[in-house]
Each structure stands twice: as C-alpha cells, then as structure tokens.
OpenMM code with the backbone's topology and positions (N, CA, C; nanometers):
from openmm import Vec3, app, unit

residues = "UNK UNK UNK UNK UNK UNK UNK UNK UNK UNK UNK UNK UNK UNK UNK UNK UNK UNK UNK UNK UNK UNK UNK UNK UNK UNK UNK UNK UNK UNK UNK UNK UNK UNK UNK UNK UNK UNK UNK UNK UNK UNK UNK UNK UNK UNK UNK UNK UNK UNK UNK UNK UNK UNK UNK UNK UNK UNK UNK UNK UNK UNK UNK UNK UNK UNK UNK UNK UNK UNK UNK UNK UNK UNK UNK UNK UNK UNK UNK UNK UNK UNK UNK UNK UNK UNK UNK UNK UNK UNK UNK UNK UNK UNK UNK UNK UNK UNK UNK UNK UNK UNK UNK UNK UNK UNK UNK UNK UNK UNK UNK UNK UNK UNK UNK UNK UNK UNK UNK UNK UNK UNK UNK UNK UNK UNK UNK UNK UNK UNK UNK UNK UNK UNK UNK UNK UNK UNK UNK UNK UNK UNK UNK UNK UNK UNK".split()
positions = [
    Vec3(0.7069, -1.5019, -0.1181),
    Vec3(0.7352, -1.5301, 0.0216),
    Vec3(0.6264, -1.6227, 0.0750),
    Vec3(0.6613, -1.7294, 0.1422),
    Vec3(0.5597, -1.8224, 0.1914),
    Vec3(0.4823, -1.7655, 0.3093),
    Vec3(0.3630, -1.8179, 0.3273),
    Vec3(0.2815, -1.7820, 0.4425),
    Vec3(0.3514, -1.8367, 0.5666),
    Vec3(0.3628, -1.7542, 0.6698),
    Vec3(0.4353, -1.7930, 0.7905),
    Vec3(0.3502, -1.8761, 0.8858),
    Vec3(0.2232, -1.8456, 0.8932),
    Vec3(0.1330, -1.9145, 0.9855),
    Vec3(-0.0093, -1.8829, 0.9420),
    Vec3(-0.1053, -1.9464, 1.0074),
    Vec3(-0.2446, -1.9218, 0.9713),
    Vec3(-0.3365, -1.9520, 1.0881),
    Vec3(-0.4547, -1.8930, 1.0776),
    Vec3(-0.5676, -1.9282, 1.1622),
    Vec3(-0.6628, -2.0063, 1.0740),
    Vec3(-0.7466, -2.0883, 1.1314),
    Vec3(-0.8496, -2.1576, 1.0555),
    Vec3(-0.9830, -2.0918, 1.0903),
    Vec3(-1.0537, -2.0433, 0.9888),
    Vec3(-1.1817, -1.9770, 1.0107),
    Vec3(-1.2757, -2.0709, 1.0859),
    Vec3(-1.3368, -2.0182, 1.1905),
    Vec3(-1.4300, -2.0973, 1.2711),
    Vec3(-1.5598, -2.1263, 1.1978),
    Vec3(-1.5879, -2.0542, 1.0888),
    Vec3(-1.7116, -2.0748, 1.0142),
    Vec3(-1.6898, -2.1656, 0.8931),
    Vec3(-1.6030, -2.1257, 0.8023),
    Vec3(-1.5889, -2.1988, 0.6755),
    Vec3(-1.4678, -2.2922, 0.6724),
    Vec3(-1.3841, -2.2879, 0.7761),
    Vec3(-1.2666, -2.3744, 0.7894),
    Vec3(-1.1564, -2.3440, 0.6871),
    Vec3(-1.1665, -2.2293, 0.6185),
    Vec3(-1.0593, -2.1892, 0.5272),
    Vec3(-0.9478, -2.1239, 0.6079),
    Vec3(-0.8234, -2.1319, 0.5574),
    Vec3(-0.7133, -2.0680, 0.6300),
    Vec3(-0.7169, -1.9162, 0.6163),
    Vec3(-0.6781, -1.8496, 0.7233),
    Vec3(-0.6579, -1.7043, 0.7251),
    Vec3(-0.5068, -1.6868, 0.7396),
    Vec3(-0.4367, -1.6470, 0.6330),
    Vec3(-0.2902, -1.6387, 0.6394),
    Vec3(-0.2429, -1.5242, 0.7274),
    Vec3(-0.1332, -1.5476, 0.7976),
    Vec3(-0.0739, -1.4444, 0.8826),
    Vec3(0.0691, -1.4175, 0.8361),
    Vec3(0.1090, -1.2916, 0.8325),
    Vec3(0.2461, -1.2579, 0.7925),
    Vec3(0.3444, -1.2779, 0.9071),
    Vec3(0.4716, -1.2597, 0.8774),
    Vec3(0.5725, -1.2582, 0.9830),
    Vec3(0.5452, -1.1394, 1.0735),
    Vec3(0.5690, -1.1554, 1.2016),
    Vec3(0.5404, -1.0451, 1.2945),
    Vec3(0.6483, -0.9383, 1.2903),
    Vec3(0.6117, -0.8175, 1.3350),
    Vec3(0.7083, -0.7093, 1.3494),
    Vec3(0.7970, -0.7335, 1.4702),
    Vec3(0.7408, -0.7941, 1.5743),
    Vec3(0.8161, -0.8167, 1.6974),
    Vec3(0.8998, -0.9435, 1.6836),
    Vec3(1.0107, -0.9531, 1.7551),
    Vec3(1.0885, -1.0772, 1.7495),
    Vec3(1.0122, -1.1902, 1.8170),
    Vec3(1.0282, -1.3091, 1.7653),
    Vec3(0.9627, -1.4239, 1.8274),
    Vec3(1.0344, -1.4586, 1.9561),
    Vec3(0.9573, -1.4987, 2.0528),
    Vec3(1.0112, -1.5393, 2.1821),
    Vec3(0.9541, -1.6765, 2.2133),
    Vec3(1.0101, -1.7468, 2.3112),
    Vec3(0.9527, -1.8776, 2.3462),
    Vec3(0.8049, -1.8687, 2.3843),
    Vec3(0.7626, -1.7549, 2.4422),
    Vec3(0.6220, -1.7404, 2.4798),
    Vec3(0.5340, -1.7131, 2.3580),
    Vec3(0.5938, -1.6610, 2.2504),
    Vec3(0.5199, -1.6254, 2.1287),
    Vec3(0.5901, -1.6849, 2.0069),
    Vec3(0.5887, -1.8186, 1.9926),
    Vec3(0.6626, -1.8794, 1.8823),
    Vec3(0.5988, -1.8564, 1.7454),
    Vec3(0.4729, -1.8188, 1.7411),
    Vec3(0.4044, -1.7934, 1.6147),
    Vec3(0.3697, -1.6456, 1.6056),
    Vec3(0.3383, -1.5995, 1.4847),
    Vec3(0.3037, -1.4576, 1.4700),
    Vec3(0.1798, -1.4212, 1.5515),
    Vec3(0.1988, -1.3303, 1.6434),
    Vec3(0.0892, -1.2765, 1.7245),
    Vec3(0.1465, -1.1585, 1.8007),
    Vec3(0.0710, -1.0530, 1.8203),
    Vec3(0.1232, -0.9412, 1.8993),
    Vec3(0.1713, -0.9885, 2.0366),
    Vec3(0.2754, -0.9258, 2.0857),
    Vec3(0.3386, -0.9722, 2.2084),
    Vec3(0.2503, -0.9631, 2.3317),
    Vec3(0.1419, -0.8831, 2.3274),
    Vec3(0.0551, -0.8776, 2.4454),
    Vec3(-0.0267, -1.0053, 2.4617),
    Vec3(-0.0357, -1.0871, 2.3552),
    Vec3(-0.1052, -1.2149, 2.3629),
    Vec3(-0.2563, -1.2066, 2.3765),
    Vec3(-0.3132, -1.0874, 2.3650),
    Vec3(-0.4577, -1.0700, 2.3824),
    Vec3(-0.5352, -1.1313, 2.2648),
    Vec3(-0.6595, -1.1775, 2.2896),
    Vec3(-0.7428, -1.2266, 2.1795),
    Vec3(-0.7699, -1.1149, 2.0780),
    Vec3(-0.7860, -1.1541, 1.9525),
    Vec3(-0.8110, -1.0587, 1.8442),
    Vec3(-0.9300, -1.1046, 1.7612),
    Vec3(-1.0022, -1.0085, 1.7052),
    Vec3(-1.1175, -1.0369, 1.6200),
    Vec3(-1.0728, -1.0386, 1.4747),
    Vec3(-1.0832, -1.1540, 1.4094),
    Vec3(-1.0452, -1.1649, 1.2685),
    Vec3(-1.1682, -1.1856, 1.1814),
    Vec3(-1.1710, -1.1126, 1.0713),
    Vec3(-1.2731, -1.1255, 0.9681),
    Vec3(-1.2190, -1.2170, 0.8596),
    Vec3(-1.2882, -1.3257, 0.8313),
    Vec3(-1.2519, -1.4131, 0.7206),
    Vec3(-1.3072, -1.3486, 0.5937),
    Vec3(-1.2201, -1.3134, 0.5012),
    Vec3(-1.2658, -1.2477, 0.3786),
    Vec3(-1.3375, -1.3448, 0.2849),
    Vec3(-1.3210, -1.4755, 0.3066),
    Vec3(-1.3890, -1.5740, 0.2222),
    Vec3(-1.5376, -1.5832, 0.2552),
    Vec3(-1.5719, -1.5906, 0.3843),
    Vec3(-1.7125, -1.6095, 0.4229),
    Vec3(-1.7730, -1.4879, 0.4925),
    Vec3(-1.6915, -1.3883, 0.5247),
    Vec3(-1.7359, -1.2614, 0.5860),
    Vec3(-1.7869, -1.2780, 0.7298),
    Vec3(-1.7342, -1.3770, 0.8019),
    Vec3(-1.7694, -1.3960, 0.9423),
    Vec3(-1.6539, -1.3499, 1.0296),
    Vec3(-1.6874, -1.2892, 1.1452),
    Vec3(-1.5885, -1.2385, 1.2395),
    Vec3(-1.5989, -1.3174, 1.3692),
    Vec3(-1.4854, -1.3701, 1.4131),
    Vec3(-1.4761, -1.4421, 1.5397),
    Vec3(-1.3549, -1.3925, 1.6165),
    Vec3(-1.3547, -1.4159, 1.7457),
    Vec3(-1.2378, -1.3887, 1.8279),
    Vec3(-1.1438, -1.5093, 1.8188),
    Vec3(-1.0151, -1.4802, 1.8059),
    Vec3(-0.9118, -1.5840, 1.8012),
    Vec3(-0.8077, -1.5547, 1.9074),
    Vec3(-0.7450, -1.6604, 1.9563),
    Vec3(-0.6403, -1.6484, 2.0574),
    Vec3(-0.5076, -1.6935, 1.9970),
    Vec3(-0.3973, -1.6495, 2.0578),
    Vec3(-0.2640, -1.6818, 2.0066),
    Vec3(-0.2435, -1.8324, 1.9931),
    Vec3(-0.2991, -1.9103, 2.0836),
    Vec3(-0.2800, -2.0562, 2.0783),
    Vec3(-0.3475, -2.1205, 1.9575),
    Vec3(-0.4327, -2.0449, 1.8869),
    Vec3(-0.5013, -2.0975, 1.7687),
    Vec3(-0.4179, -2.0831, 1.6408),
    Vec3(-0.3078, -2.0099, 1.6496),
    Vec3(-0.2197, -1.9938, 1.5339),
    Vec3(-0.1482, -2.1253, 1.5093),
    Vec3(-0.1368, -2.1620, 1.3831),
    Vec3(-0.0698, -2.2868, 1.3489),
    Vec3(0.0142, -2.2679, 1.2227),
    Vec3(0.1115, -2.3563, 1.2031),
    Vec3(0.1876, -2.3493, 1.0782),
    Vec3(0.0931, -2.3756, 0.9615),
    Vec3(0.1230, -2.3208, 0.8445),
    Vec3(0.0334, -2.3437, 0.7311),
    Vec3(0.0323, -2.4906, 0.6903),
    Vec3(-0.0852, -2.5387, 0.6569),
    Vec3(-0.0976, -2.6756, 0.6072),
    Vec3(-0.0286, -2.6843, 0.4723),
    Vec3(0.0233, -2.7992, 0.4400),
    Vec3(0.0906, -2.8151, 0.3102),
    Vec3(-0.0049, -2.7942, 0.1950),
    Vec3(-0.1343, -2.8111, 0.2210),
    Vec3(-0.2327, -2.7936, 0.1149),
    Vec3(-0.2753, -2.6484, 0.0979),
    Vec3(-0.2330, -2.5607, 0.1919),
    Vec3(-0.2701, -2.4202, 0.1818),
    Vec3(-0.2010, -2.3593, 0.0602),
    Vec3(-0.2809, -2.2975, -0.0240),
    Vec3(-0.2245, -2.2344, -0.1428),
    Vec3(-0.1380, -2.1163, -0.1024),
    Vec3(-0.0179, -2.1118, -0.1559),
    Vec3(0.0703, -1.9990, -0.1316),
    Vec3(0.0306, -1.8856, -0.2244),
    Vec3(0.0555, -1.7619, -0.1852),
    Vec3(0.0205, -1.6502, -0.2716),
    Vec3(0.0880, -1.6629, -0.4074),
    Vec3(0.0114, -1.6383, -0.5122),
    Vec3(0.0656, -1.6489, -0.6471),
    Vec3(0.1302, -1.5195, -0.6931),
    Vec3(0.1075, -1.4106, -0.6221),
    Vec3(0.1630, -1.2828, -0.6630),
    Vec3(0.2897, -1.2473, -0.5853),
    Vec3(0.3497, -1.3453, -0.5170),
    Vec3(0.4736, -1.3259, -0.4406),
    Vec3(0.4617, -1.2189, -0.3330),
    Vec3(0.3425, -1.1897, -0.2895),
    Vec3(0.3236, -1.0930, -0.1823),
    Vec3(0.2932, -1.1669, -0.0535),
    Vec3(0.3512, -1.1170, 0.0533),
    Vec3(0.3233, -1.1706, 0.1854),
    Vec3(0.1880, -1.1159, 0.2310),
    Vec3(0.1137, -1.1903, 0.3091),
    Vec3(-0.0132, -1.1368, 0.3595),
    Vec3(0.0080, -1.0084, 0.4395),
    Vec3(-0.0899, -0.9226, 0.4351),
    Vec3(-0.0913, -0.7981, 0.5115),
    Vec3(-0.2161, -0.8012, 0.5985),
    Vec3(-0.2008, -0.7615, 0.7245),
    Vec3(-0.3153, -0.7560, 0.8150),
    Vec3(-0.3655, -0.6121, 0.8199),
    Vec3(-0.4940, -0.5970, 0.7908),
    Vec3(-0.5619, -0.4679, 0.7965),
    Vec3(-0.6373, -0.4576, 0.9274),
    Vec3(-0.6418, -0.3400, 0.9842),
    Vec3(-0.7262, -0.3122, 1.0994),
    Vec3(-0.8466, -0.2339, 1.0491),
    Vec3(-0.9647, -0.2810, 1.0826),
    Vec3(-1.0891, -0.2130, 1.0466),
    Vec3(-1.1530, -0.1683, 1.1775),
    Vec3(-1.1748, -0.0397, 1.1904),
    Vec3(-1.2390, 0.0130, 1.3108),
    Vec3(-1.3796, 0.0593, 1.2772),
    Vec3(-1.4735, 0.0133, 1.3565),
    Vec3(-1.6128, 0.0542, 1.3407),
    Vec3(-1.6631, 0.1027, 1.4761),
    Vec3(-1.7611, 0.1886, 1.4750),
    Vec3(-1.8234, 0.2337, 1.5988),
    Vec3(-1.9214, 0.1259, 1.6432),
    Vec3(-1.9220, 0.0953, 1.7712),
    Vec3(-2.0157, -0.0031, 1.8249),
    Vec3(-2.1578, 0.0361, 1.7840),
    Vec3(-2.2347, -0.0574, 1.7294),
    Vec3(-2.3704, -0.0242, 1.6851),
    Vec3(-2.4745, -0.0149, 1.7955),
    Vec3(-2.4363, -0.0396, 1.9213),
    Vec3(-2.5327, -0.0251, 2.0306),
    Vec3(-2.5670, 0.1230, 2.0488),
    Vec3(-2.6925, 0.1510, 2.0805),
    Vec3(-2.7376, 0.2898, 2.0977),
    Vec3(-2.6511, 0.3651, 2.1975),
    Vec3(-2.6130, 0.4818, 2.1612),
    Vec3(-2.5352, 0.5781, 2.2402),
    Vec3(-2.3940, 0.5316, 2.2753),
    Vec3(-2.3500, 0.4172, 2.2302),
    Vec3(-2.2141, 0.3711, 2.2573),
    Vec3(-2.1204, 0.4339, 2.1550),
    Vec3(-2.0085, 0.4823, 2.2003),
    Vec3(-1.9120, 0.5442, 2.1090),
    Vec3(-1.7813, 0.4645, 2.1031),
    Vec3(-1.7792, 0.3463, 2.1637),
    Vec3(-1.6577, 0.2648, 2.1640),
    Vec3(-1.6293, 0.2121, 2.0240),
    Vec3(-1.5004, 0.1962, 1.9945),
    Vec3(-1.4609, 0.1381, 1.8667),
    Vec3(-1.4504, -0.0128, 1.8804),
    Vec3(-1.4891, -0.0814, 1.7753),
    Vec3(-1.4729, -0.2256, 1.7653),
    Vec3(-1.3622, -0.2468, 1.6636),
    Vec3(-1.2606, -0.3213, 1.7032),
    Vec3(-1.1427, -0.3427, 1.6190),
    Vec3(-1.1495, -0.4816, 1.5580),
    Vec3(-1.1493, -0.4860, 1.4245),
    Vec3(-1.1519, -0.6118, 1.3504),
    Vec3(-1.0258, -0.6189, 1.2651),
    Vec3(-0.9737, -0.7389, 1.2444),
    Vec3(-0.8571, -0.7564, 1.1603),
    Vec3(-0.8934, -0.8439, 1.0411),
    Vec3(-0.8307, -0.8156, 0.9279),
    Vec3(-0.8504, -0.8954, 0.8070),
    Vec3(-0.7153, -0.9116, 0.7397),
    Vec3(-0.6857, -1.0309, 0.6919),
    Vec3(-0.5584, -1.0593, 0.6275),
    Vec3(-0.5809, -1.0858, 0.4793),
    Vec3(-0.4986, -1.0212, 0.3957),
    Vec3(-0.5107, -1.0390, 0.2520),
    Vec3(-0.3758, -1.0183, 0.1848),
    Vec3(-0.3547, -1.0809, 0.0707),
    Vec3(-0.2318, -1.0574, -0.0054),
    Vec3(-0.2528, -0.9490, -0.1104),
    Vec3(-0.3735, -0.8998, -0.1205),
    Vec3(-0.4037, -0.7924, -0.2149),
    Vec3(-0.4630, -0.6743, -0.1406),
    Vec3(-0.5393, -0.5967, -0.2126),
    Vec3(-0.6068, -0.4827, -0.1507),
    Vec3(-0.7271, -0.5292, -0.0704),
    Vec3(-0.7570, -0.4550, 0.0323),
    Vec3(-0.8775, -0.4817, 0.1100),
    Vec3(-0.9974, -0.4415, 0.0247),
    Vec3(-1.1024, -0.5250, 0.0198),
    Vec3(-1.2228, -0.4839, -0.0546),
    Vec3(-1.2779, -0.3529, 0.0015),
    Vec3(-1.3611, -0.2853, -0.0768),
    Vec3(-1.4216, -0.1608, -0.0285),
    Vec3(-1.4872, -0.1863, 0.1059),
    Vec3(-1.4620, -0.0976, 0.1995),
    Vec3(-1.4999, -0.1226, 0.3383),
    Vec3(-1.6511, -0.1242, 0.3621),
    Vec3(-1.7254, -0.0312, 0.3041),
    Vec3(-1.8694, -0.0251, 0.3335),
    Vec3(-1.9445, -0.1506, 0.2853),
    Vec3(-1.9244, -0.1970, 0.1594),
    Vec3(-1.9911, -0.3220, 0.1195),
    Vec3(-1.9440, -0.4420, 0.2018),
    Vec3(-1.8170, -0.4426, 0.2387),
    Vec3(-1.7635, -0.5510, 0.3202),
    Vec3(-1.8333, -0.5555, 0.4563),
    Vec3(-1.8483, -0.4396, 0.5188),
    Vec3(-1.9153, -0.4335, 0.6483),
    Vec3(-2.0620, -0.4745, 0.6382),
    Vec3(-2.1259, -0.4394, 0.5281),
    Vec3(-2.2667, -0.4751, 0.5093),
    Vec3(-2.2857, -0.6268, 0.5001),
    Vec3(-2.1829, -0.6983, 0.4534),
    Vec3(-2.1929, -0.8440, 0.4360),
    Vec3(-2.1472, -0.9236, 0.5574),
    Vec3(-2.0726, -0.8621, 0.6477),
    Vec3(-2.0112, -0.9407, 0.7547),
    Vec3(-2.1093, -0.9758, 0.8664),
    Vec3(-2.0807, -1.0887, 0.9306),
    Vec3(-2.1580, -1.1378, 1.0437),
    Vec3(-2.0636, -1.1546, 1.1615),
    Vec3(-2.0982, -1.0947, 1.2762),
    Vec3(-2.0140, -1.1022, 1.3954),
    Vec3(-2.0667, -1.2090, 1.4913),
    Vec3(-1.9727, -1.2720, 1.5600),
    Vec3(-2.0054, -1.3783, 1.6548),
    Vec3(-1.9390, -1.3472, 1.7889),
    Vec3(-2.0168, -1.2999, 1.8868),
    Vec3(-1.9673, -1.2718, 2.0219),
    Vec3(-1.8459, -1.1792, 2.0218),
    Vec3(-1.8559, -1.0694, 1.9489),
    Vec3(-1.7480, -0.9715, 1.9399),
    Vec3(-1.7763, -0.8591, 2.0391),
    Vec3(-1.6804, -0.8303, 2.1253),
    Vec3(-1.7005, -0.7291, 2.2274),
    Vec3(-1.6475, -0.5928, 2.1866),
    Vec3(-1.7149, -0.4894, 2.2324),
    Vec3(-1.6636, -0.3537, 2.2148),
    Vec3(-1.5909, -0.3154, 2.3436),
    Vec3(-1.5265, -0.2016, 2.3427),
    Vec3(-1.4513, -0.1566, 2.4584),
    Vec3(-1.5363, -0.1278, 2.5813),
    Vec3(-1.6674, -0.1135, 2.5641),
    Vec3(-1.7580, -0.0842, 2.6760),
    Vec3(-1.8332, -0.2084, 2.7247),
    Vec3(-1.8016, -0.3255, 2.6676),
    Vec3(-1.8609, -0.4493, 2.7152),
    Vec3(-1.9824, -0.5002, 2.6394),
    Vec3(-2.0270, -0.4293, 2.5352),
    Vec3(-2.1390, -0.4815, 2.4551),
    Vec3(-2.0902, -0.6007, 2.3733),
    Vec3(-2.1731, -0.7018, 2.3614),
    Vec3(-2.1396, -0.8198, 2.2826),
    Vec3(-2.2212, -0.8141, 2.1540),
    Vec3(-2.1513, -0.8170, 2.0426),
    Vec3(-2.2142, -0.8007, 1.9123),
    Vec3(-2.2269, -0.9342, 1.8416),
    Vec3(-2.3473, -0.9614, 1.7931),
    Vec3(-2.3762, -1.0828, 1.7183),
    Vec3(-2.4606, -1.0470, 1.5976),
    Vec3(-2.4442, -1.1235, 1.4913),
    Vec3(-2.5251, -1.1039, 1.3715),
    Vec3(-2.4631, -1.0051, 1.2753),
    Vec3(-2.5454, -0.9623, 1.1804),
    Vec3(-2.5000, -0.8692, 1.0771),
    Vec3(-2.4651, -0.7348, 1.1375),
    Vec3(-2.3620, -0.6733, 1.0809),
    Vec3(-2.3234, -0.5383, 1.1244),
    Vec3(-2.4291, -0.4408, 1.0749),
    Vec3(-2.4727, -0.3525, 1.1622),
    Vec3(-2.5654, -0.2489, 1.1176),
    Vec3(-2.4977, -0.1145, 1.1408),
    Vec3(-2.4929, -0.0381, 1.0373),
    Vec3(-2.4207, 0.0883, 1.0423),
    Vec3(-2.4813, 0.1845, 1.1429),
    Vec3(-2.3969, 0.2586, 1.2068),
    Vec3(-2.4384, 0.3663, 1.2950),
    Vec3(-2.4422, 0.4923, 1.2100),
    Vec3(-2.5506, 0.5703, 1.2201),
    Vec3(-2.5630, 0.6935, 1.1421),
    Vec3(-2.4430, 0.7829, 1.1698),
    Vec3(-2.3687, 0.8137, 1.0663),
    Vec3(-2.2570, 0.9055, 1.0794),
    Vec3(-2.1354, 0.8474, 1.1491),
    Vec3(-2.1414, 0.7231, 1.1891),
    Vec3(-2.0284, 0.6624, 1.2572),
    Vec3(-1.9114, 0.6415, 1.1628),
    Vec3(-1.7911, 0.6773, 1.2062),
    Vec3(-1.6762, 0.6597, 1.1177),
    Vec3(-1.6358, 0.5131, 1.1091),
    Vec3(-1.6100, 0.4668, 0.9899),
    Vec3(-1.5533, 0.3350, 0.9661),
    Vec3(-1.4236, 0.3603, 0.8914),
    Vec3(-1.3157, 0.3001, 0.9377),
    Vec3(-1.1899, 0.3216, 0.8681),
    Vec3(-1.1071, 0.1944, 0.8686),
    Vec3(-1.0158, 0.1852, 0.7732),
    Vec3(-0.9267, 0.0709, 0.7624),
    Vec3(-0.7851, 0.1207, 0.7378),
    Vec3(-0.6887, 0.0523, 0.7976),
    Vec3(-0.5477, 0.0880, 0.7812),
    Vec3(-0.4628, -0.0365, 0.8068),
    Vec3(-0.3357, -0.0320, 0.7623),
    Vec3(-0.2446, -0.1424, 0.7883),
    Vec3(-0.2194, -0.1517, 0.9376),
    Vec3(-0.2278, -0.2715, 0.9929),
    Vec3(-0.2011, -0.2917, 1.1352),
    Vec3(-0.0498, -0.3094, 1.1533),
    Vec3(0.0117, -0.2167, 1.2231),
    Vec3(0.1577, -0.2155, 1.2362),
    Vec3(0.2130, -0.3332, 1.3155),
    Vec3(0.1320, -0.4004, 1.3983),
    Vec3(0.1799, -0.5177, 1.4706),
    Vec3(0.2149, -0.6332, 1.3769),
    Vec3(0.1632, -0.6284, 1.2541),
    Vec3(0.1740, -0.7431, 1.1633),
    Vec3(0.2545, -0.7160, 1.0381),
    Vec3(0.3162, -0.6007, 1.0251),
    Vec3(0.3849, -0.5685, 0.8991),
    Vec3(0.5202, -0.6338, 0.8898),
] * unit.nanometer
topology = app.Topology()
chain = topology.addChain("A")
for resn in residues:
    res = topology.addResidue(resn, chain)
    for name in ("N", "CA", "C"):
        topology.addAtom(name, app.Element.getBySymbol(name[0]), res)
C-alpha cells in the first residue's frame, strides 16, 4: 500500500510517512490529520528529534520517497511520557510513524531531543528527554491514524 501523505522532519529533512486517516476526508481536512486540526508532536525515528507539526504541513509523498518494501502501511504510535519538570504530573504526547515495530521505548526516549514541546500544564520542553523517577512511559497504536 503506498504512503498516503508525509511530514518533512524539521531537523533532518527526511519524510515522516502518514497512513490513511480513520476519519473521512473533508474539504477542511484534505490530508491525513485528526479532525480537530490541533498541532501534534512527531518524533522522527531517523534522527530522534521531536517537533510540533500542524495539519497544513502535511503534503503528498514526494516521488522520490521510498515506498515501504514490506507492503505495510505506516502505523502511528502514541508515546506518552510524564513531563520531566519537577512535581508536574502532566503527560506529554508524542507520535511516531513506522511501517514496522516501534523500537524499544526506553532507549528511544534516552536518544530523543525535544524542541519547544509543551505539556498539558504549559511547561515547554527542550533538549534531551530526562526520565522522571518512576514515571510511566507507554506506547500504543494511535486510533486516529489506523
């Protein structure tokens, strides 16, 4: 199945493939993006940088973009981490797109770098992720993108 659309990583300029959306496309949302249109934080699995992206940044795949060789459509994973600011318990929601399995979450988080990523309480996160003692980190398929 071909890639339906993509984002371009703000750091390494590699494409981040996006699957067909679960919701029907409308004139307001001609490309795959949740219908609320809110900005989303995407982790580029190639360079491990996280940036906020907006629906208007979605574009059709470039002809040079390699299509998946395993005939699998991309899957968007949701990764939830606890905000690393002291005493904050808000979750930070990150998305990652892959045609295979998501890499092990803890090593992945140790390598990632965030750029102006907000938590639900208004903290702005920059730089390497630093684990919160005992903070839950989890990953699951994001149902908006299946």
